[in-house]
C-alpha positions in Angstrom: 20.3 10.1 -7.8 21.8 11.7 -5.0 23.9 10.0 -3.0 23.3 7.3 -0.4 19.9 6.4 -1.8 19.8 2.9 -2.9 19.2 2.0 -6.2 15.7 2.1 -7.6 14.7 4.1 -4.6 13.1 7.7 -5.1 14.6 10.5 -2.8 11.8 12.6 -1.2 11.8 15.9 -2.6 8.5 17.4 -1.5 6.8 17.5 1.8 3.7 15.7 2.9 0.5 17.9 2.4 -0.7 19.7 5.4 -3.8 18.2 7.6 -7.1 19.4 6.2 -8.4 20.6 9.5 -6.2 21.6 12.5 -5.7 19.1 15.3 -5.8 19.9 19.1 -4.2 18.5 22.1 -7.3 16.6 23.7 -8.1 14.0 26.6 -10.9 12.0 26.9 -11.9 8.3 27.1 -13.0 6.3 24.2 -14.8 3.0 23.6 -14.9 1.6 20.1 -16.7 -0.9 18.9 -16.8 -3.5 15.5 -20.2 -3.8 14.9 -19.9 -6.9 12.4 -17.8 -8.8 15.4 -18.9 -7.0 18.4 -15.6 -6.6 19.5 -15.0 -3.4 22.1 -12.2 -1.8 23.0 -11.4 1.1 25.1 -9.0 4.1 24.8 -7.7 7.5 25.1 -7.9 10.0 22.7 -4.9 12.0 22.4 -5.8 14.5 20.0 -9.0 15.6 18.1 -9.9 17.8 14.7 -13.3 18.4 12.9 -12.0 15.3 10.5 -10.8 13.3 13.1 -8.8 11.9 16.3 -6.2 9.7 17.3 -7.2 7.0 19.6 -4.3 5.5 22.2 -4.9 2.3 22.6 -2.6 -1.2 23.2 -4.3 -3.3 20.3 -5.8 -1.0 17.9 -8.4 -2.3 14.9 -7.2 -2.8 11.6 -6.7 -0.2 9.0 -10.5 0.3 7.4 -12.3 -1.1 9.7 -15.8 0.5 9.7 -16.5 1.3 13.5 -18.8 2.6 16.6 -16.7 5.5 18.6 -17.8 7.0 21.6 -16.0 9.9 23.2 -17.0 10.9 27.1 -15.8 14.4 27.9 -16.8 16.5 30.7 -20.0 14.2 31.4 -21.1 14.6 27.5 -20.6 11.5 25.4 -20.0 11.9 21.5 -20.9 9.7 19.1 -19.9 8.6 15.3 -19.4 6.1 12.5 -16.0 6.0 11.8 -13.0 4.6 9.7 -9.5 3.7 11.0 -7.2 5.2 8.8 -3.9 4.2 10.1 -2.9 1.6 13.0 0.5 1.2 15.1 0.0 -2.0 17.3 0.9 -1.1 20.8 0.5 2.4 20.1 -3.3 3.4 18.7 -5.1 4.3 15.7 -6.0 7.3 13.6 -9.5 7.7 13.0 -11.8 9.3 10.7 -15.0 10.5 11.4 -17.5 9.4 8.8 -21.2 9.7 9.9 -21.9 12.3 12.8 -25.4 13.6 13.6 -25.9 17.1 13.8 -26.4 17.5 17.7 -23.0 15.3 17.7 -21.5 17.7 15.1 -22.5 20.5 17.3 -21.1 19.0 20.7 -17.6 18.6 18.3 -17.3 21.9 17.1 -17.9 23.4 20.8 -15.2 21.1 22.1 -12.9 22.3 19.4 -14.0 26.2 20.1 -13.1 25.2 24.0 -9.8 23.8 23.3 -8.5 25.6 20.9 -9.5 28.8 23.2 
């Protein structure tokens, strides 16, 4: 065992696997709603990819919450069913897109082409 690693702990020897999709810096307003409780919270998208986004939000929803998400960017509104993959109070939450209509998927693809430049 390497020096400085507490007994019973394992040293990290492999890097984390790469992300599936490239992420791009993105700034847009978000409304997230929990259909089960009716709770709604506003936030800001910080980065986005084909598979999801990171939403800056003071009070993020809990991990694995299933939400309805609306993103407004340049007078266009994107809508999807999503799940929360990770959350950090006072900071925000990672979102995975679960169900997207073909129209919203095309809008997302257009935004990604536009911002990837």
